[in-house]
C-alpha positions as CSV (number, residue, x, y, z in Angstrom):
1,M,-22.7,9.6,5.8
2,S,-21.1,6.7,4.1
3,S,-17.5,5.9,5.6
4,R,-15.5,6.8,2.2
5,N,-16.5,10.5,3.1
6,K,-14.7,10.7,6.5
7,L,-11.8,13.2,6.5
8,L,-8.5,11.8,7.2
9,N,-6.1,13.3,10.0
10,N,-2.7,13.8,8.8
11,D,-1.3,10.5,10.4
12,Q,-4.2,8.7,8.4
13,K,-3.3,10.3,5.3
14,F,0.6,9.3,5.5
15,V,-0.7,5.7,6.1
16,A,-3.3,5.8,3.5
17,S,-0.4,7.1,0.9
18,K,1.8,4.3,1.9
19,I,-1.0,1.7,1.2
20,Y,-1.7,3.0,-2.2
21,E,2.4,2.9,-2.7
22,G,2.0,-1.0,-1.4
23,L,-0.6,-1.6,-3.7
24,K,1.1,0.5,-6.7
25,L,4.4,-1.9,-6.2
26,L,2.5,-5.2,-5.7
27,E,0.4,-4.2,-8.9
28,K,3.9,-3.9,-10.5
29,N,5.5,-7.1,-9.4
30,I,2.1,-9.0,-10.3
31,K,2.9,-8.4,-13.6
32,E,6.7,-9.2,-13.4
33,D,6.0,-12.6,-11.5
34,P,2.0,-13.8,-11.8
35,E,2.9,-16.4,-9.2
36,I,3.9,-13.7,-6.4
37,N,2.5,-14.4,-2.8
38,Y,0.4,-11.2,-2.3
39,I,0.2,-11.7,1.1
40,S,4.1,-11.8,1.7
41,F,4.6,-9.4,-0.2
42,L,2.6,-6.7,1.7
43,E,3.7,-7.7,5.0
44,D,7.3,-7.2,4.0
45,F,6.1,-3.8,2.5
46,Y,4.3,-2.5,5.4
47,K,6.3,-4.2,8.6
48,D,7.5,-0.7,9.5
49,Y,4.1,0.6,10.0
50,N,1.6,0.4,12.4
51,S,-0.3,-2.6,11.1
52,L,-3.2,-1.5,13.6
53,E,-3.6,2.0,11.7
54,I,-3.4,0.2,8.3
55,E,-6.3,-2.4,9.2
56,Y,-8.4,0.4,10.0
57,I,-7.5,2.7,7.2
58,F,-8.5,-0.4,5.2
59,R,-11.6,-1.4,6.8
60,E,-13.6,2.4,7.5
61,Y,-12.2,4.1,4.2
62,F,-11.6,1.4,1.7
63,N,-14.6,-1.3,3.3
64,I,-12.7,-4.2,3.4
């Protein structure tokens, strides 16, 4: 089974929604400031969330 077909538990769904929210906000900020530091922006956005959980979701569900 492809990793994209795995089901997310509720905590992972919450974290995935925050990942999506952060990426959409980054997209908006890139339009306003093409020179934005992507890494710093995302680190600031996600500082309140469990970074291991975010890393896990990126790796397992987005194949990153």
